[in-house]
Each structure stands twice: as C-alpha cells, then as structure tokens.
MARGU-390547 format. One line per field, with one value per residue (C-alpha): residue in one letter; y, z, x; chain. Coordinates in nm, 3 decimals. Each point is the difference from the previous one (the first is absolute). Layout:
N
res: a,...
Y: Y,...
Z: Z,...
X: X,...
chain: A,...
***
This chain:
98
res: m,d,s,a,m,q,e,k,i,n,n,r,a,e,v,i,n,s,m,k,e,e,l,i,k,r,l,n,l,p,y,k,p,e,d,m,h,e,d,i,s,l,f,g,a,g,l,g,l,d,s,l,d,a,l,e,v,v,l,c,v,e,h,c,f,g,i,k,i,p,e,n,n,i,s,i,l,r,s,i,n,t,l,a,d,y,v,i,e,q,k,e,r,m,k,v,t,v
Y: 0.000,0.340,0.269,0.231,-0.274,-0.089,0.368,0.017,-0.313,0.136,0.338,-0.163,-0.219,0.307,0.197,-0.292,-0.064,0.369,0.021,-0.307,0.125,0.345,-0.131,-0.237,0.286,0.264,-0.228,-0.203,-0.324,-0.329,-0.126,-0.016,0.115,-0.357,-0.108,0.239,-0.124,0.273,-0.094,-0.007,0.242,0.299,0.032,-0.238,-0.364,0.064,0.219,0.137,0.367,0.262,0.348,0.170,-0.247,0.087,0.359,-0.123,-0.216,0.304,0.211,-0.279,-0.011,0.377,0.031,-0.298,0.024,0.358,-0.126,0.143,-0.240,0.153,0.015,-0.157,-0.311,-0.238,-0.303,0.093,-0.094,-0.355,-0.174,0.057,-0.102,0.260,0.265,-0.104,0.005,0.354,0.124,-0.148,0.137,0.349,-0.007,-0.095,0.291,0.236,-0.114,0.064,0.349,0.116
Z: 0.000,-0.089,0.262,-0.132,0.037,0.348,0.098,-0.115,0.197,0.312,-0.040,-0.034,0.306,0.197,-0.103,0.085,0.337,0.095,-0.104,0.204,0.309,-0.023,-0.064,0.296,0.222,-0.122,-0.015,0.308,-0.199,0.186,-0.251,-0.059,-0.341,-0.102,0.083,-0.254,-0.358,-0.256,-0.199,0.289,-0.051,0.231,0.029,0.038,0.068,-0.016,0.279,0.062,-0.016,-0.025,-0.151,0.295,-0.035,-0.371,0.094,0.232,-0.281,-0.230,0.271,0.066,-0.366,-0.020,0.323,-0.042,-0.372,-0.093,-0.260,-0.045,-0.080,-0.229,0.148,-0.305,-0.014,0.275,-0.189,0.136,0.346,-0.099,0.160,0.129,-0.343,-0.182,0.246,-0.049,-0.379,0.017,0.238,-0.213,-0.322,0.149,0.137,-0.347,-0.152,0.254,-0.101,-0.367,0.055,0.249
X: 0.000,0.138,0.053,-0.274,-0.262,0.126,-0.019,-0.365,-0.084,0.170,-0.172,-0.342,0.061,0.105,-0.311,-0.229,0.161,-0.007,-0.363,-0.097,0.181,-0.154,-0.353,0.027,0.114,-0.248,-0.304,0.092,-0.030,0.057,0.260,0.371,0.125,0.083,-0.359,-0.153,-0.004,0.058,-0.312,-0.248,-0.286,0.031,-0.378,-0.291,0.084,0.375,0.134,-0.349,0.096,-0.274,-0.029,0.171,0.285,0.018,0.079,0.274,0.145,0.010,0.165,0.249,0.108,0.022,0.200,0.233,0.070,-0.087,-0.248,-0.350,-0.283,-0.264,-0.350,-0.163,0.221,-0.104,0.135,0.344,-0.130,-0.093,0.302,0.351,0.129,-0.212,0.117,0.364,-0.042,-0.136,0.273,0.279,-0.152,-0.032,0.354,0.128,-0.194,0.153,0.350,-0.075,-0.142,0.264
chain: A,A,A,A,A,A,A,A,A,A,A,A,A,A,A,A,A,A,A,A,A,A,A,A,A,A,A,A,A,A,A,A,A,A,A,A,A,A,A,A,A,A,A,A,A,A,A,A,A,A,A,A,A,A,A,A,A,A,A,A,A,A,A,A,A,A,A,A,A,A,A,A,A,A,A,A,A,A,A,A,A,A,A,A,A,A,A,A,A,A,A,A,A,A,A,A,A,A
***
C-alpha cells in the first residue's frame, strides 16, 4: 500500500475515533468508542438519538472539526460514517481553496 493511501486510512480512522469519543462525552452515551459501529444509525433504532441530540451532533462537528453542516442536508447525520465522509470532504475542500 502506498503512503498516500495509508495516510487517508489513518486520517479517516482518526476522524471517526474523535467523533465517537466526542459524541459519547457530549451525549452521555453508555458506550466505548470501540463498541459503536461506524454504520449504526444515529437516530431511531440505532443509537436512539432525538432532535435535541441532532443539534448536539451538529455542534460537535462544528466545534471539533470547524465544519458547518448545512441545515437542509440531514442525510449527513445518518451515521458516524456519513458524518466522517462529510468532515473529510470539507477538510479537503478547505485545503484546495486555501
């Protein structure tokens, strides 16, 4: 595996782990980061978060990663993986425009 690919994998793992840790802390979830699968639904039958929790998730992403989540795009909040995808994509865009 080349170094660029390994760097992307490490970056994604870091984003996901940071996100899990912060969500557990902010939402007082009864999990450890390794207990939360990246594809579990944040709402409904998954983690069971509600609309107030959704606001906290948005604030978490904005505070921890400096990334704004648009109000009209709730699909980003589907899972930890979709959040990580969005954060990584936005960070890449920031690098290109800076």
